[in-house]
GUKOL-118852 format. One record per residue (C-alpha): x, y, z; residue in one letter; residue number from 1. Coordinates in steps of 0.001 Angstrom, whole numbers. Layout:
{X X, Y Y, Z Z, code A, pos NUM}
...
//
This chain:
{X -38045, Y -32769, Z 9833, code M, pos 1}
{X -41323, Y -31586, Z 8049, code K, pos 2}
{X -42492, Y -28078, Z 7775, code L, pos 3}
{X -45905, Y -28837, Z 9800, code W, pos 4}
{X -48392, Y -25580, Z 8476, code S, pos 5}
{X -51797, Y -24721, Z 8678, code M, pos 6}
{X -53577, Y -21843, Z 7058, code S, pos 7}
{X -57505, Y -20751, Z 7947, code V, pos 8}
{X -59910, Y -18317, Z 5615, code S, pos 9}
{X -63511, Y -18035, Z 6697, code Y, pos 10}
{X -66375, Y -15959, Z 6774, code R, pos 11}
{X -68246, Y -14591, Z 10140, code L, pos 12}
{X -71851, Y -13210, Z 10169, code G, pos 13}
{X -72201, Y -11139, Z 13328, code L, pos 14}
{X -75062, Y -9390, Z 14606, code G, pos 15}
{X -75969, Y -6718, Z 17025, code F, pos 16}
{X -72117, Y -6881, Z 18688, code H, pos 17}
{X -69522, Y -4808, Z 20050, code A, pos 18}
{X -66818, Y -6856, Z 20024, code L, pos 19}
{X -64071, Y -4128, Z 19390, code N, pos 20}
{X -64526, Y -805, Z 20136, code N, pos 21}
{X -61371, Y 2237, Z 19770, code E, pos 22}
{X -62826, Y 3959, Z 22526, code G, pos 23}
{X -64749, Y 6966, Z 23915, code S, pos 24}
{X -65305, Y 9796, Z 21767, code D, pos 25}
{X -65299, Y 12212, Z 24545, code G, pos 26}
{X -69253, Y 12410, Z 24840, code G, pos 27}
{X -70085, Y 8984, Z 26382, code N, pos 28}
{X -70169, Y 7004, Z 23212, code L, pos 29}
{X -68050, Y 3758, Z 22526, code M, pos 30}
{X -67157, Y 4019, Z 18889, code Q, pos 31}
{X -66202, Y 842, Z 16705, code P, pos 32}
{X -63193, Y -160, Z 14845, code R, pos 33}
{X -63309, Y 1828, Z 11048, code R, pos 34}
{X -61466, Y 569, Z 8444, code I, pos 35}
{X -60617, Y 3398, Z 5101, code D, pos 36}
{X -61157, Y 1648, Z 1937, code V, pos 37}
{X -61014, Y 4192, Z -658, code G, pos 38}
{X -64087, Y 6485, Z 265, code S, pos 39}
{X -66070, Y 3803, Z 1590, code A, pos 40}
{X -65710, Y 2768, Z 5475, code T, pos 41}
{X -65490, Y -495, Z 6488, code Y, pos 42}
{X -66037, Y -2402, Z 10321, code D, pos 43}
{X -63343, Y -4324, Z 11738, code G, pos 44}
{X -62330, Y -6827, Z 14746, code I, pos 45}
{X -58258, Y -6312, Z 15217, code S, pos 46}
{X -55903, Y -9383, Z 14722, code G, pos 47}
{X -55035, Y -8404, Z 18816, code E, pos 48}
{X -58261, Y -9268, Z 19957, code I, pos 49}
{X -59151, Y -12119, Z 18075, code L, pos 50}
{X -55098, Y -13310, Z 19013, code R, pos 51}
{X -55921, Y -13071, Z 22661, code R, pos 52}
{X -59116, Y -14558, Z 22314, code H, pos 53}
{X -57141, Y -17745, Z 20669, code I, pos 54}
{X -54535, Y -17754, Z 23575, code L, pos 55}
{X -57013, Y -18275, Z 26196, code K, pos 56}
{X -58289, Y -20787, Z 24476, code N, pos 57}
{X -54773, Y -22663, Z 24454, code F, pos 58}
{X -54303, Y -21290, Z 28219, code V, pos 59}
{X -57781, Y -23851, Z 28845, code G, pos 60}
{X -56675, Y -26627, Z 26570, code L, pos 61}
{X -53398, Y -26898, Z 28219, code C, pos 62}
{X -54700, Y -26556, Z 31705, code E, pos 63}
{X -57136, Y -29652, Z 30826, code V, pos 64}
{X -54351, Y -31544, Z 28840, code R, pos 65}
{X -51662, Y -30870, Z 31493, code D, pos 66}
{X -49471, Y -29532, Z 29130, code L, pos 67}
{X -46728, Y -27487, Z 30896, code P, pos 68}
{X -47827, Y -24017, Z 31736, code I, pos 69}
{X -46216, Y -20587, Z 33897, code L, pos 70}
{X -48540, Y -19080, Z 35944, code S, pos 71}
{X -47678, Y -15478, Z 34738, code F, pos 72}
{X -49306, Y -17714, Z 31062, code S, pos 73}
{X -52253, Y -18871, Z 32675, code Q, pos 74}
{X -52969, Y -14994, Z 33467, code A, pos 75}
{X -51771, Y -13495, Z 30519, code L, pos 76}
{X -49605, Y -11256, Z 32206, code H, pos 77}
{X -48163, Y -9030, Z 29474, code P, pos 78}
{X -44359, Y -9010, Z 30760, code D, pos 79}
{X -44992, Y -12535, Z 31044, code R, pos 80}
{X -41780, Y -13826, Z 28295, code S, pos 81}
{X -39396, Y -11417, Z 31430, code I, pos 82}
{X -41252, Y -13156, Z 34619, code F, pos 83}
{X -40387, Y -16634, Z 32883, code A, pos 84}
{X -36664, Y -16335, Z 31801, code I, pos 85}
{X -35970, Y -14702, Z 34901, code R, pos 86}
{X -37859, Y -17103, Z 37338, code K, pos 87}
{X -36101, Y -19871, Z 34679, code K, pos 88}
{X -32448, Y -18478, Z 35079, code A, pos 89}
{X -32501, Y -18385, Z 39103, code R, pos 90}
{X -34040, Y -21839, Z 38750, code E, pos 91}
{X -30728, Y -22735, Z 36866, code L, pos 92}
{X -27865, Y -21202, Z 39240, code G, pos 93}
{X -28134, Y -17797, Z 37669, code T, pos 94}
{X -28170, Y -15149, Z 40264, code E, pos 95}
{X -27788, Y -12009, Z 38205, code K, pos 96}
{X -28460, Y -11903, Z 33964, code L, pos 97}
{X -26182, Y -9632, Z 32429, code S, pos 98}
{X -24549, Y -8584, Z 28985, code K, pos 99}
{X -21559, Y -10341, Z 30643, code S, pos 100}
{X -23480, Y -13494, Z 31221, code N, pos 101}
{X -25177, Y -14267, Z 28048, code P, pos 102}
{X -25571, Y -17736, Z 27756, code Q, pos 103}
{X -27212, Y -18087, Z 30757, code E, pos 104}
{X -29765, Y -15919, Z 29591, code L, pos 105}
{X -29985, Y -18584, Z 26324, code Y, pos 106}
{X -30376, Y -21522, Z 28946, code A, pos 107}
{X -33246, Y -19372, Z 30794, code A, pos 108}
{X -34608, Y -18570, Z 27190, code V, pos 109}
{X -34792, Y -22367, Z 26160, code R, pos 110}
{X -36126, Y -23293, Z 29976, code R, pos 111}
{X -39402, Y -21036, Z 29627, code S, pos 112}
{X -40042, Y -22590, Z 26152, code L, pos 113}
{X -39683, Y -26022, Z 27433, code Q, pos 114}
{X -41967, Y -25123, Z 30804, code D, pos 115}
{X -44595, Y -23069, Z 29475, code C, pos 116}
{X -46730, Y -23795, Z 26490, code A, pos 117}
{X -48008, Y -20087, Z 26002, code V, pos 118}
{X -44286, Y -18134, Z 25728, code I, pos 119}
{X -43649, Y -21392, Z 23023, code D, pos 120}
{X -46600, Y -20589, Z 20797, code V, pos 121}
{X -47437, Y -16722, Z 21498, code G, pos 122}
{X -43422, Y -15314, Z 20907, code G, pos 123}
{X -42330, Y -12574, Z 22896, code F, pos 124}
{X -40115, Y -9387, Z 22834, code L, pos 125}
{X -37875, Y -9612, Z 26203, code A, pos 126}
{X -36418, Y -6405, Z 26636, code A, pos 127}
{X -34668, Y -6264, Z 30066, code F, pos 128}
{X -34757, Y -3019, Z 32183, code A, pos 129}
{X -31347, Y -1969, Z 34049, code E, pos 130}
{X -31665, Y -2900, Z 37838, code K, pos 131}
{X -33332, Y 10, Z 39570, code G, pos 132}
{X -36071, Y 972, Z 36376, code D, pos 133}
{X -39110, Y -742, Z 35408, code A, pos 134}
{X -40286, Y -3422, Z 37547, code L, pos 135}
{X -37002, Y -4239, Z 38771, code Q, pos 136}
{X -36536, Y -4887, Z 42441, code I, pos 137}
{X -33587, Y -3270, Z 45098, code D, pos 138}
{X -33371, Y -6693, Z 46805, code Q, pos 139}
{X -30250, Y -5303, Z 49186, code Q, pos 140}
{X -32390, Y -2837, Z 51303, code T, pos 141}
{X -36281, Y -3566, Z 52875, code E, pos 142}
{X -36911, Y 49, Z 52447, code S, pos 143}
{X -37253, Y -273, Z 48876, code S, pos 144}
{X -39937, Y -2730, Z 48791, code I, pos 145}
{X -41875, Y -843, Z 51805, code E, pos 146}
{X -41689, Y 2161, Z 49674, code E, pos 147}
{X -44369, Y 16, Z 47112, code H, pos 148}
{X -47853, Y 269, Z 48495, code V, pos 149}
{X -50486, Y -2287, Z 47299, code A, pos 150}
{X -52924, Y -1178, Z 44813, code P, pos 151}
{X -55474, Y -2317, Z 47553, code E, pos 152}
{X -54031, Y 309, Z 50046, code A, pos 153}
{X -54298, Y 3031, Z 47634, code V, pos 154}
{X -58537, Y 2729, Z 47327, code V, pos 155}
{X -58742, Y 2071, Z 50771, code L, pos 156}
{X -56957, Y 5324, Z 51480, code Q, pos 157}
{X -59166, Y 6830, Z 49013, code S, pos 158}
{X -62115, Y 5903, Z 50272, code S, pos 159}
{X -61633, Y 6479, Z 54000, code Q, pos 160}
{X -60945, Y 10154, Z 53011, code K, pos 161}
{X -64062, Y 10178, Z 51498, code S, pos 162}
{X -65754, Y 8825, Z 54953, code N, pos 163}
{X -66289, Y 12345, Z 56769, code K, pos 164}
{X -66985, Y 9667, Z 60169, code R, pos 165}
{X -63364, Y 7920, Z 59537, code A, pos 166}
{X -61195, Y 9374, Z 62147, code A, pos 167}
{X -57364, Y 10500, Z 60723, code P, pos 168}
{X -55556, Y 8318, Z 62907, code E, pos 169}
{X -57724, Y 5118, Z 61932, code N, pos 170}
{X -57484, Y 6489, Z 58619, code M, pos 171}
{X -53240, Y 6322, Z 58545, code A, pos 172}
{X -53329, Y 2527, Z 60613, code H, pos 173}
{X -55663, Y 1185, Z 58460, code S, pos 174}
{X -53586, Y 2179, Z 55125, code V, pos 175}
{X -50415, Y 1070, Z 57309, code K, pos 176}
{X -51888, Y -2115, Z 57939, code A, pos 177}
{X -52679, Y -3091, Z 54656, code N, pos 178}
{X -49664, Y -1385, Z 52844, code Q, pos 179}
{X -48128, Y -4559, Z 50373, code K, pos 180}
{X -45733, Y -4980, Z 47879, code I, pos 181}
{X -47248, Y -5222, Z 44122, code A, pos 182}
{X -48266, Y -8082, Z 42707, code P, pos 183}
{X -45290, Y -7892, Z 40350, code E, pos 184}
{X -42836, Y -7570, Z 42996, code Q, pos 185}
{X -43637, Y -10072, Z 45291, code E, pos 186}
{X -43309, Y -13202, Z 42366, code I, pos 187}
{X -39849, Y -11325, Z 41622, code M, pos 188}
{X -38726, Y -12520, Z 44989, code R, pos 189}
{X -37903, Y -15733, Z 42891, code D, pos 190}
{X -36434, Y -14542, Z 39905, code M, pos 191}
{X -32597, Y -13511, Z 39069, code A, pos 192}
{X -32297, Y -9928, Z 39140, code D, pos 193}
{X -31326, Y -7684, Z 36291, code I, pos 194}
{X -27509, Y -6280, Z 35825, code G, pos 195}
{X -27204, Y -2597, Z 36135, code G, pos 196}
{X -24066, Y -161, Z 34894, code K, pos 197}
{X -21790, Y -1362, Z 37025, code S, pos 198}
{X -21689, Y -5142, Z 35974, code D, pos 199}
{X -22325, Y -4829, Z 32575, code G, pos 200}
{X -25645, Y -3283, Z 32246, code G, pos 201}
{X -29072, Y -5576, Z 31545, code A, pos 202}
{X -29176, Y -8328, Z 29137, code P, pos 203}
{X -29404, Y -8813, Z 25712, code Y, pos 204}
{X -33153, Y -8374, Z 24031, code T, pos 205}
{X -34566, Y -11934, Z 23098, code V, pos 206}
{X -37420, Y -12099, Z 20885, code K, pos 207}
{X -39486, Y -15314, Z 19868, code R, pos 208}
{X -41245, Y -14804, Z 16420, code D, pos 209}
{X -45337, Y -15989, Z 17307, code S, pos 210}
{X -45790, Y -19201, Z 15822, code V, pos 211}
{X -49306, Y -18420, Z 14947, code F, pos 212}
{X -50330, Y -15597, Z 12742, code D, pos 213}
{X -54126, Y -13570, Z 12718, code V, pos 214}
{X -55551, Y -11335, Z 10188, code G, pos 215}
{X -58212, Y -8342, Z 10836, code W, pos 216}
{X -61928, Y -9603, Z 10576, code L, pos 217}
{X -63244, Y -7160, Z 7290, code V, pos 218}
{X -66634, Y -6896, Z 6964, code S, pos 219}
{X -67701, Y -6981, Z 3013, code E, pos 220}
{X -69936, Y -4495, Z 3270, code Q, pos 221}
{X -69836, Y -813, Z 5026, code P, pos 222}
{X -69446, Y 68, Z 8331, code Q, pos 223}
{X -73825, Y 87, Z 9749, code D, pos 224}
{X -73642, Y 1347, Z 13008, code V, pos 225}
{X -76949, Y 1685, Z 15411, code A, pos 226}
{X -76416, Y 3603, Z 18694, code V, pos 227}
{X -78238, Y 2375, Z 21941, code T, pos 228}
{X -78725, Y 4253, Z 25123, code Q, pos 229}
{X -78823, Y 2597, Z 28342, code H, pos 230}
{X -78285, Y 3989, Z 32136, code V, pos 231}
{X -76264, Y 2546, Z 35222, code A, pos 232}
{X -78840, Y 1664, Z 37632, code Y, pos 233}
{X -78313, Y 2895, Z 41069, code R, pos 234}
{X -81206, Y 2503, Z 43514, code P, pos 235}
{X -80516, Y 6105, Z 45634, code G, pos 236}
{X -80691, Y 8691, Z 42365, code G, pos 237}
{X -77965, Y 10340, Z 39987, code N, pos 238}
{X -78426, Y 7985, Z 37348, code Q, pos 239}
{X -76229, Y 7914, Z 34257, code R, pos 240}
{X -76849, Y 7187, Z 30961, code L, pos 241}
{X -74102, Y 5896, Z 28412, code F, pos 242}
{X -74227, Y 4914, Z 24592, code S, pos 243}
{X -73206, Y 1762, Z 22845, code Q, pos 244}
{X -72782, Y 669, Z 19638, code T, pos 245}
{X -73798, Y -2386, Z 18186, code M, pos 246}
{X -72968, Y -3505, Z 14134, code R, pos 247}
{X -74023, Y -6128, Z 12083, code S, pos 248}
{X -72151, Y -7536, Z 9237, code N, pos 249}
{X -70604, Y -11043, Z 7321, code I, pos 250}
{X -66759, Y -10466, Z 8116, code Y, pos 251}
{X -63888, Y -11883, Z 6236, code G, pos 252}
{X -60846, Y -12965, Z 7944, code G, pos 253}
{X -57307, Y -15205, Z 7964, code V, pos 254}
{X -55111, Y -17145, Z 9845, code M, pos 255}
{X -51734, Y -19793, Z 9591, code R, pos 256}
{X -49777, Y -21321, Z 11987, code A, pos 257}
{X -46249, Y -22497, Z 11468, code D, pos 258}
{X -46757, Y -25443, Z 13757, code L, pos 259}
{X -43264, Y -26884, Z 12662, code H, pos 260}
{X -41736, Y -24097, Z 14995, code R, pos 261}
{X -43406, Y -25933, Z 18519, code I, pos 262}
{X -40921, Y -26690, Z 20600, code G, pos 263}
{X -38239, Y -25448, Z 18727, code T, pos 264}
{X -35295, Y -22898, Z 20129, code D, pos 265}
{X -34529, Y -19854, Z 18000, code D, pos 266}
{X -31192, Y -19651, Z 19985, code Y, pos 267}
{X -30098, Y -23090, Z 20082, code W, pos 268}
{X -27146, Y -22237, Z 17666, code Y, pos 269}
{X -25605, Y -19921, Z 20522, code L, pos 270}
{X -25524, Y -22696, Z 22813, code Q, pos 271}
{X -22635, Y -25721, Z 23023, code P, pos 272}
{X -24037, Y -28846, Z 22169, code N, pos 273}
{X -27677, Y -27930, Z 21644, code T, pos 274}
{X -30413, Y -28884, Z 19397, code E, pos 275}
{X -32311, Y -26886, Z 18097, code R, pos 276}
{X -35976, Y -29054, Z 18870, code L, pos 277}
{X -35923, Y -28238, Z 23058, code A, pos 278}
{X -39446, Y -30660, Z 23743, code V, pos 279}
{X -39741, Y -34391, Z 23309, code S, pos 280}
{X -41475, Y -35302, Z 19849, code L, pos 281}
{X -44902, Y -36659, Z 21579, code E, pos 282}
{X -45071, Y -32754, Z 23706, code E, pos 283}
{X -44663, Y -30764, Z 20534, code Q, pos 284}
{X -47426, Y -33102, Z 19180, code S, pos 285}
{X -50004, Y -31913, Z 21723, code S, pos 286}
{X -48592, Y -28535, Z 21984, code R, pos 287}
{X -49460, Y -28736, Z 17870, code Q, pos 288}
{X -52885, Y -30506, Z 18367, code L, pos 289}
{X -53692, Y -27550, Z 21292, code A, pos 290}
{X -52886, Y -24719, Z 19168, code L, pos 291}
{X -54829, Y -25937, Z 15864, code V, pos 292}
{X -57791, Y -26615, Z 18416, code E, pos 293}
{X -57503, Y -23148, Z 19747, code A, pos 294}
{X -57630, Y -21523, Z 16464, code M, pos 295}
{X -60405, Y -23737, Z 15444, code I, pos 296}
{X -62652, Y -22421, Z 18463, code N, pos 297}
{X -62361, Y -19140, Z 18059, code S, pos 298}
{X -63958, Y -19466, Z 14513, code I, pos 299}
{X -66538, Y -21744, Z 16447, code A, pos 300}
{X -67191, Y -19528, Z 19036, code S, pos 301}
{X -66473, Y -15751, Z 18670, code P, pos 302}
{X -65966, Y -13286, Z 21342, code T, pos 303}
{X -64097, Y -10258, Z 22487, code G, pos 304}
{X -65485, Y -6615, Z 23643, code A, pos 305}
{X -68513, Y -6511, Z 25726, code K, pos 306}
{X -69699, Y -9707, Z 25478, code V, pos 307}
{X -71432, Y -9796, Z 28726, code S, pos 308}
{X -74579, Y -7666, Z 27613, code A, pos 309}
{X -73786, Y -7644, Z 23524, code W, pos 310}
{X -72919, Y -11538, Z 22432, code A, pos 311}
{X -72615, Y -11671, Z 18829, code P, pos 312}
{X -75471, Y -13538, Z 16973, code H, pos 313}
{X -73198, Y -15476, Z 15290, code V, pos 314}
{X -75601, Y -16360, Z 11769, code F, pos 315}
{X -72877, Y -17627, Z 9346, code L, pos 316}
{X -69754, Y -19728, Z 9680, code T, pos 317}
{X -67977, Y -20791, Z 6599, code E, pos 318}
{X -64667, Y -21363, Z 5663, code G, pos 319}
{X -61724, Y -23623, Z 4294, code A, pos 320}
{X -58493, Y -24889, Z 5933, code I, pos 321}
{X -55055, Y -25907, Z 4494, code V, pos 322}
{X -52994, Y -27737, Z 6380, code L, pos 323}
{X -49352, Y -29022, Z 4765, code S, pos 324}
{X -46115, Y -30618, Z 5599, code S, pos 325}
{X -44066, Y -29288, Z 3152, code A, pos 326}
{X -44148, Y -25562, Z 3037, code R, pos 327}
{X -46172, Y -22209, Z 4772, code T, pos 328}
{X -49811, Y -23088, Z 4169, code A, pos 329}
{X -50410, Y -20773, Z 1258, code P, pos 330}
{X -54326, Y -19372, Z 1904, code F, pos 331}
{X -56225, Y -17236, Z -870, code V, pos 332}
{X -58631, Y -14880, Z 1270, code S, pos 333}
{X -62774, Y -14694, Z 1485, code P, pos 334}
{X -62722, Y -10653, Z 428, code I, pos 335}
{X -61078, Y -8804, Z -2335, code K, pos 336}
{X -59910, Y -5591, Z -3053, code I, pos 337}
{X -60307, Y -2995, Z -5981, code S, pos 338}
{X -59508, Y 569, Z -5243, code L, pos 339}
{X -61387, Y 1122, Z -8878, code Q, pos 340}
{X -64715, Y 931, Z -7496, code R, pos 341}
{X -64442, Y 3111, Z -5041, code D, pos 342}
{X -67827, Y 3854, Z -3364, code E, pos 343}
{X -67634, Y -264, Z -2278, code E, pos 344}
{X -63710, Y -1520, Z -2915, code P, pos 345}
{X -64228, Y -4536, Z -548, code V, pos 346}
{X -66243, Y -7328, Z -1840, code A, pos 347}
{X -66451, Y -11252, Z -1340, code L, pos 348}
{X -64414, Y -13204, Z -3006, code N, pos 349}
{X -66656, Y -16070, Z -4199, code E, pos 350}
{X -64263, Y -18434, Z -5152, code Q, pos 351}
{X -61907, Y -18328, Z -2099, code Y, pos 352}
{X -62633, Y -22027, Z -639, code A, pos 353}
{X -62542, Y -23927, Z -3795, code T, pos 354}
{X -59350, Y -22332, Z -4631, code E, pos 355}
{X -58066, Y -23331, Z -1231, code M, pos 356}
{X -59612, Y -26628, Z -2003, code L, pos 357}
{X -57607, Y -26630, Z -5053, code G, pos 358}
{X -54113, Y -26918, Z -3429, code L, pos 359}
{X -54791, Y -30268, Z -1590, code A, pos 360}
{X -52832, Y -33150, Z -3322, code N, pos 361}
{X -53045, Y -35459, Z -941, code G, pos 362}
{X -49204, Y -36392, Z 122, code V, pos 363}
{X -47959, Y -33324, Z 1709, code D, pos 364}
{X -51137, Y -31228, Z 1210, code T, pos 365}
{X -54591, Y -31720, Z 2440, code W, pos 366}
{X -57534, Y -29011, Z 2299, code A, pos 367}
{X -61268, Y -29328, Z 4362, code W, pos 368}
{X -64106, Y -26534, Z 3248, code A, pos 369}
{X -67043, Y -26357, Z 5950, code F, pos 370}
{X -70594, Y -24476, Z 5326, code A, pos 371}
{X -71066, Y -24472, Z 9484, code D, pos 372}
{X -69813, Y -25329, Z 12843, code V, pos 373}
{X -70256, Y -29115, Z 12819, code R, pos 374}
{X -68082, Y -29353, Z 9537, code Q, pos 375}
{X -65452, Y -27035, Z 11167, code L, pos 376}
{X -65439, Y -29248, Z 14466, code L, pos 377}
{X -65119, Y -32052, Z 12107, code D, pos 378}
{X -61880, Y -31120, Z 10727, code V, pos 379}
{X -60253, Y -31442, Z 13856, code L, pos 380}
{X -59792, Y -35199, Z 14023, code P, pos 381}
{X -58778, Y -35442, Z 10328, code N, pos 382}
{X -56159, Y -32937, Z 11048, code I, pos 383}
{X -55197, Y -35239, Z 14369, code R, pos 384}
{X -54765, Y -38091, Z 12467, code N, pos 385}
{X -52613, Y -36542, Z 9362, code I, pos 386}
{X -50203, Y -35218, Z 12178, code L, pos 387}
{X -50159, Y -37963, Z 13693, code H, pos 388}
{X -49636, Y -41213, Z 11042, code I, pos 389}
{X -47199, Y -38531, Z 8715, code K, pos 390}
{X -44995, Y -37465, Z 12394, code S, pos 391}
{X -44392, Y -41144, Z 13053, code G, pos 392}
{X -46624, Y -41396, Z 16486, code L, pos 393}
//
């Protein structure tokens, strides 16, 4: 077994963007992410939004390359892991998951990893609620299902209440006709039930650490924000003004992926006669390459919030990539911090790419530098060849 791992340190120059915001300040002005270091305030783009972009890229590659993926993961549903485990438990013949049958739980977790590459690479924390709690169905009575009204019915009811010409009896009929169960409850029909207090309680919480880690993008210069004012046009009048912040800066970022963990079952030791690797070597390699490409594509074409009208002007793409088969791939950050410089504690680390290139030995560690998007994309075939040759595929 080789400890395949990849790390990336990179710089992005982004102009006139609103990729990540903290929300409104109460005055209809969207506030950007802020990072306070010493007495200075720097601009930031959170790792959460960068991570979601990588997962969206990964989903697309899974669809194109016919890698296994569940519908919950295609939609990046926040509860996709719980849905997957319950669905796979039912497919394996388990009607109810509880603390009294942990073997069935671990088998369902393993099958979820096998049948969904997103759950495999993205990790999860599946904390199950006891029967009757949030997102659970009481399948013994039809009335409990009918009590849940679909969001569309609520919107319809609200709309018709505001329409003075709608007769009360018509409104009631329309809401009743559109009464449906919520989407989450519909898909739960094909899932294993969750135990209650009378039969051992909800199953144990299971988790899987993400295969890849993403750091925040942090600006090299203190935050510089421009405020632009806009109007939501309505032909009938009653225009509403709103304000949006735009930022421009050069950002430093890091990310890393433990590629050797892809396709492995974290609970294999609790299942008799079970190997740690839950997929074939060919399947593992396909998932590894898809994740590598998804991460690289996220740098080549950065995106985030508000891009429909504030797409970033990308004026710089550079960095370095390290691939290792012997250890977790190290990286050197493109920024450095010194709290002794209170006014400007963050600065460019000019030697980061050189130091990362110096880690290569051609035996179990390889490194590449890129100065633009073309050079970044050209690293992909090099990584693919090394993974194939060294893995014997």
